[in-house]
C-alpha positions in Angstrom: -13.1 4.0 -7.5 -11.2 7.2 -6.5 -10.9 5.8 -3.0 -9.1 2.6 -4.2 -6.8 4.6 -6.4 -6.0 6.9 -3.7 -5.3 4.0 -1.5 -3.1 2.5 -4.2 -1.0 5.7 -4.2 -0.9 5.8 -0.6 0.2 2.2 0.1 2.5 2.3 -2.9 4.3 5.4 -1.8 4.7 4.0 1.8 5.8 0.6 0.9 6.8 -0.1 -2.5 8.8 2.2 -4.7 11.0 -0.4 -6.1 8.2 -1.4 -8.8 9.5 0.9 -11.3 13.4 0.3 -10.5 15.5 -1.7 -12.8 15.9 -5.3 -12.2 18.7 -6.2 -9.9 18.9 -2.7 -8.5 16.1 -2.5 -6.2 16.6 -0.9 -2.9 14.8 -1.4 0.2 14.4 1.0 2.9 14.6 -1.6 5.9 14.1 -5.2 6.5 11.2 -7.2 5.2 8.1 -5.9 7.1 9.5 -2.5 7.8 7.3 -0.5 5.1 4.0 -2.3 6.2 4.8 -1.8 10.0 5.4 1.9 9.3 1.9 2.1 7.1 0.3 0.2 10.0 1.5 2.7 12.6 0.3 5.7 10.5 -3.2 4.1 10.2 -3.4 3.3 13.9 -2.6 6.5 14.9 -4.9 8.5 12.4 -7.7 5.9 12.7 -7.6 5.0 16.4 -7.7 1.4 15.6 -8.8 -1.2 18.1 -6.2 -4.0 18.9 -8.5 -6.3 17.1 -8.4 -4.2 13.9 -4.8 -3.3 14.3 -4.2 -7.3 14.3 -6.4 -7.7 11.2 -4.9 -4.8 9.3 -1.5 -5.8 10.0 -2.0 -9.2 8.2 -3.4 -7.5 5.2 -0.5 -5.2 5.1 2.1 -7.7 5.4 0.4 -9.9 2.9 0.1 -7.1 0.4 4.1 -6.3 1.1 4.6 -9.9 0.2 2.7 -9.9 -2.9 4.1 -6.6 -4.3 7.6 -7.6 -3.6 7.1 -10.7 -5.9 5.4 -8.5 -8.4 8.3 -5.8 -8.3 10.9 -8.5 -8.8 9.3 -9.6 -12.3 11.5 -8.8 -15.3 11.1 -5.6 -17.1 9.2 -7.2 -20.0 6.4 -8.1 -17.5 6.4 -4.7 -16.0 3.4 -3.5 -17.4 1.3 -6.8 -16.4 2.9 -6.4 -12.8 1.6 -2.9 -12.6 -1.8 -3.9 -13.6 -1.4 -7.0 -11.0 -0.4 -4.7 -8.8 -3.4 -2.4 -9.0 -5.6 -5.5 -8.4 -3.8 -6.1 -5.1 -4.3 -2.7 -4.0 -8.0 -2.6 -4.7 -8.2 -5.9 -2.7 -6.3 -4.2 -0.1 -8.6 -1.2 0.0 -11.8 -3.4 0.3 -10.2 -5.4 3.1 -9.2 -2.6 5.1 -12.6 -0.9 4.7 -14.3 -3.9 5.9 -12.4 -3.7 9.1 -13.2 0.0 9.9 -16.2 1.1 11.7 -18.4 4.0 10.3 -16.5 6.8 11.9 -12.9 5.3 11.1 -14.3 4.9 7.4 -15.0 8.7 7.2 -11.4 9.5 8.6 -9.9 7.0 6.3 -11.4 8.7 3.3 -10.0 12.3 4.5 -6.5 10.4 4.6 -7.0 9.1 1.3 -8.2 12.6 0.1 -4.9 14.1 1.4 -2.9 11.4 -0.3 -4.4 11.9 -3.6 -2.9 15.4 -3.4 0.5 14.4 -3.4 2.2 13.7 -6.8 3.6 10.3 -7.6 7.1 9.6 -7.1 9.0 10.2 -10.4 10.2 6.9 -11.8 13.7 5.6 -11.0 15.9 5.0 -14.0 
């Protein structure tokens, strides 16, 4: 459970800070797929992913980005529900990535997640 929570923080921080932004005022820090690609490069370097693993995780991250962008665009009244759905998407992402890694990579991935857990979450945008 802690692993999934930390992965949520890892991916959320790396990819989707606009979830708490006001509707219509979301800012993107690059073109679609930019944050997913950045997260993929980070994981590839730290986990020494094979080409096959990289391809599988790329699909997972890009699908996650599409899902979370959709969630972040919901109106303010739906934000609480969207955050819960967002957590579900992140849990699914953690499971999918874990299924791609070998045992040695999982150990390294756990350390990455533990390091990310130590980081405080970003403040909400107002």
